[in-house]
C-alpha positions in Angstrom: -63.2 33.4 -23.7 -62.9 30.0 -25.1 -60.2 30.5 -27.5 -58.1 32.3 -24.2 -58.3 29.4 -22.5 -57.2 27.4 -25.0 -54.3 29.7 -25.5 -53.4 29.0 -21.6 -53.5 25.9 -21.5 -51.2 25.4 -24.2 -48.1 27.9 -23.3 -48.6 26.3 -20.1 -48.2 22.3 -21.5 -45.2 23.7 -23.8 -43.4 25.1 -20.1 -43.9 21.9 -18.2 -42.6 19.8 -21.3 -39.5 22.8 -21.2 -39.1 22.6 -17.7 -38.6 18.1 -18.2 -36.2 18.5 -21.0 -34.1 20.6 -19.3 -34.4 18.4 -16.3 -33.4 15.2 -17.9 -30.5 16.6 -20.2 -29.1 18.2 -16.6 -29.5 14.2 -15.0 -27.9 13.2 -18.1 -25.1 15.5 -17.8 -24.3 14.5 -14.6 -24.3 10.7 -15.7 -21.8 11.8 -18.2 -19.8 13.7 -16.3 -19.9 10.9 -13.4 -18.7 7.9 -15.8 -16.5 10.3 -18.1 -12.5 8.9 -17.8 -11.4 12.1 -19.0 -13.0 14.2 -16.6 -10.1 16.4 -15.3 -10.6 15.8 -11.7 -11.0 12.3 -11.6 -8.8 9.2 -13.5 -9.8 5.7 -14.9 -8.1 2.9 -12.9 -10.1 0.3 -14.7 -8.2 1.1 -18.1 -4.7 1.4 -17.0 -1.3 0.5 -20.0 1.4 -2.1 -18.7 4.8 -1.0 -18.5 6.6 -3.3 -21.0 4.1 -3.0 -23.9 4.9 -0.5 -26.8 5.2 2.8 -26.5 5.5 2.2 -22.7 8.4 0.2 -22.8 10.9 -0.5 -20.2 14.5 0.1 -21.5 17.4 -1.5 -20.3 21.1 0.3 -21.0 23.2 -2.3 -20.4 20.9 -4.6 -22.6 21.5 -1.7 -25.5 19.4 1.1 -25.5 21.3 3.7 -24.5 18.9 6.9 -24.2 15.8 7.4 -22.4 12.4 7.5 -24.4 9.0 9.1 -23.8 6.0 7.4 -21.9 8.9 4.8 -20.9 11.1 3.5 -17.7 14.8 3.3 -18.9 16.6 1.4 -15.9 20.8 0.9 -15.7 20.3 -3.3 -15.5 18.1 -5.9 -14.5 19.4 -8.2 -11.4 20.0 -11.4 -12.3 18.5 -13.1 -9.6 15.0 -11.3 -10.4 12.3 -12.9 -8.6 8.3 -12.3 -8.0 5.1 -11.9 -9.2 4.3 -12.3 -13.2 0.5 -13.3 -13.4 -2.0 -10.2 -13.9 -4.7 -12.2 -16.6 -7.5 -11.8 -14.0 -6.9 -8.3 -14.3 -6.4 -7.9 -17.3 -8.7 -6.1 -20.5 -9.4 -7.6 -23.8 -7.5 -4.3 -24.7 -4.3 -5.0 -23.5 -4.6 -2.8 -20.6 -5.1 -3.8 -17.0 -7.5 -3.2 -14.3 -6.7 -1.9 -11.0 -10.1 -2.2 -9.4 -9.7 -5.9 -9.6 -6.7 -6.4 -8.5 -6.2 -7.7 -4.6 -4.4 -6.4 -2.0 -2.6 -7.8 0.7 -4.8 -7.4 3.6 -3.1 -5.9 7.1 -3.0 -3.0 9.2 0.5 -3.0 11.3 1.6 -0.5 13.0 5.4 0.2 12.5 8.1 2.2 15.1 8.4 5.0 12.9 11.8 7.3 12.5 11.9 9.8 10.3 13.2 13.4 9.9 14.2 15.6 7.1 16.6 18.9 7.6 17.7 22.1 6.0 21.8 21.8 7.2 22.3 25.6 6.0 25.0 24.3 4.0 23.1 23.6 0.9 22.0 20.1 1.8 18.9 18.2 2.7 19.7 15.6 5.1 17.4 12.7 5.1 17.1 10.3 8.0 15.0 7.3 9.7 14.7 3.5 9.4 12.8 3.2 6.6 9.4 2.3 8.5 6.3 3.9 7.4 4.0 6.2 9.7 0.8 4.3 8.2 0.2 0.8 9.2 0.8 -1.6 6.2 -0.5 -5.1 5.1 1.1 -8.1 6.9 4.2 -10.0 5.1 5.2 -12.2 4.7 2.0 -12.8 2.3 -0.5 -14.4 4.2 -1.9 -18.3 3.2 -5.1 -18.7 1.9 -5.8 -14.6 1.2 -6.3 -13.8 -1.9 -3.4 -11.8 -2.6 -1.7 -15.4 -2.0 -3.0 -17.3 -4.7 -0.9 -14.8 -7.4 2.4 -14.0 -4.8 3.6 -15.9 -2.3 6.1 -12.9 -1.3 7.7 -14.5 1.8 9.7 -11.9 2.5 9.3 -9.9 6.1 9.0 -5.7 6.8 12.7 -4.7 8.7 14.5 -1.3 9.3 16.6 0.2 7.1 18.6 2.9 7.5 18.3 5.9 6.1 21.2 8.5 5.8 21.2 11.0 2.3 22.4 14.3 1.6 20.3 15.9 -1.1 21.2 18.9 -2.4 18.8 21.7 -0.9 18.1 23.2 -4.7 18.7 20.5 -7.2 20.2 21.1 -10.9 19.4 19.7 -14.2 22.2 17.4 -15.1 24.0 17.8 -18.7 22.3 14.1 -19.5 19.5 12.2 -17.9 20.5 9.3 -15.5 19.0 5.4 -15.8 17.1 4.6 -12.9 18.6 2.1 -10.5 17.0 -0.7 -8.4 16.7 0.1 -4.9 14.9 3.3 -3.2 14.4 6.1 -6.2 13.8 8.3 -3.7 11.7 8.4 -0.1 8.3 9.5 0.4 7.0 11.8 3.3 5.5 8.9 4.7 9.2 7.4 5.6 9.4 4.6 3.1 11.3 4.4 0.3 9.6 5.6 -3.3 10.8 2.3 -5.9 10.2 2.7 -9.6 7.8 1.0 -12.1 9.6 -2.4 -12.6 9.9 -5.4 -11.1 13.1 -7.2 -10.9 11.8 -9.5 -13.4 11.3 -6.2 -15.7 7.8 -6.2 -15.6 5.3 -3.6 -14.7 5.8 -4.0 -11.2 2.6 -2.2 -9.8 0.2 -4.6 -12.2 2.0 -7.4 -11.2 2.9 -7.7 -7.9 0.9 -7.8 -4.7 0.6 -4.4 -2.8 -0.9 -3.3 0.1 -3.8 -0.9 0.1 -1.4 2.3 0.4 0.5 0.9 -2.7 3.5 -0.7 -1.1 4.8 -4.5 -0.6 8.7 -5.6 0.8 10.9 -7.8 -1.1 14.2 -9.6 -0.5 15.8 -6.5 1.2 13.0 -6.4 3.3 12.4 -3.2 2.6 8.9 -1.5 2.5 8.3 0.6 -0.4 6.0 2.0 -2.5 4.9 1.5 -6.7 1.4 2.9 -7.1 0.2 6.2 -5.8 -2.6 4.7 -4.4 -5.6 7.3 -2.9 -5.0 6.5 0.7 -1.2 6.8 0.4 -2.1 9.8 -1.4 -4.6 11.0 1.5 -2.7 9.8 4.3 0.2 12.4 3.0 -2.1 15.6 1.9 -5.7 15.1 1.2 -6.1 16.6 -2.2 -9.0 19.6 -2.4 -7.7 21.9 -5.3 -4.9 23.3 -7.9 -1.3 21.5 -7.5 -1.2 18.6 -5.2 1.2 18.6 -2.6 4.9 17.4 -2.4 4.6 13.7 -1.9 8.4 13.2 -1.3 12.4 13.6 -3.0 13.8 11.6 -5.2 17.1 10.8 -4.8 18.5 13.4 -7.3 17.2 15.8 -4.9 13.5 16.9 -7.3 11.0 16.8 -4.8 8.1 13.7 -6.5 4.4 15.7 -6.5 1.0 13.8 -6.3 -1.1 13.2 -9.7 -2.6 17.0 -10.1 -1.3 19.9 -11.9 -1.4 23.5 -12.1 -5.0 23.5 -12.6 -5.8 20.6 -10.9 -6.3 18.5 -13.6 -4.9 14.8 -13.2 -1.9 14.2 -15.1 -0.6 11.3 -17.2 2.5 9.9 -18.1 1.9 12.3 -21.8 1.7 15.4 -20.0 5.5 15.0 -18.7 8.9 14.6 -20.3 10.6 11.2 -20.4 11.9 11.4 -17.2 8.5 11.9 -15.7 8.5 15.2 -14.6 8.1 18.9 -16.2 9.1 22.4 -14.8 6.8 25.3 -13.0 7.0 27.3 -10.1 6.0 25.0 -7.1 5.6 25.3 -3.4 9.5 24.6 -1.8 10.4 24.7 1.2 7.8 27.2 1.8 8.1 29.6 -1.1 7.2 29.5 -4.5 10.0 28.4 -7.2 10.5 27.5 -10.6 12.2 24.3 -10.4 11.8 21.4 -11.8 9.9 18.0 -10.2 8.6 14.7 -10.9 4.9 13.6 -10.6 3.3 10.6 -9.6 0.6 9.2 -12.2 -1.7 6.3 -12.5 0.0 4.9 -15.5 2.9 3.5 -16.2 5.8 4.2 -15.4 3.7 5.8 -11.8 6.8 8.0 -10.6 9.8 8.2 -12.8 11.2 7.3 -16.3 14.9 8.1 -15.5 17.4 10.8 -13.3 16.6 14.5 -14.7 19.2 15.1 -11.9 22.4 13.6 -10.8 20.9 10.8 -8.3 23.0 10.6 -4.9 
């Protein structure tokens, strides 16, 4: 009897140890999943590459760069009177990357008289009209003195109405050769405001250096509100992601669509997953139908939205 009792006690204690070990392993796995930046459903915003540092280069055609390159932005040229913030040291990591979560944002919630319309004209065209004022609040511009953002970027520009009246191909086509990207709108978001490429007029990484509001946007000397970074507020405002491929976020100036940062299986895409123009081809939802079509993606890493025009810009 004593032997039988001892065996039962031994089995009982072994069972308890096994259960506790299983629980501990599950907790460790959960912790690893939450902190693992390679988790396909999350993104690590604390260690982003600076645009302008190889291999994430800012290439300039009229300064001797004749073609685009993987992971880079290919500009047609830089303006002669470039301006903007150029101090990112307080959110630069020791390894030379930058931390989006440490970068200040422009404060404020200014509401605008938004006008925006997109129609298919029945003749193979997509006509986009509006006033470039977004359908969400923006930060206060000029950046207010004595705010944290103002300490780094004394952007003096206001936001004003702009005329949007562009005609794009409803079904765009890939051009024989890529086209360089110009300054000004590289596309338009479904919010009604412009999408700019990833560089400032100084030839630096605009998202890393310049002060943006919580929607990833700001204004410039043209007084045009525009986006440089796919902030979560911007994505959720257009279409909150739940599963699968990201929804359409806008149209670039060659007519191709730009989607959020999630790929076909819901994974977070980076620039390494895309071609030198920051896009790829597979079936996407296009005007209510699944169509095999080239398209761009916003990503959290440079060049963020476009590396070159795969089609012919208008």
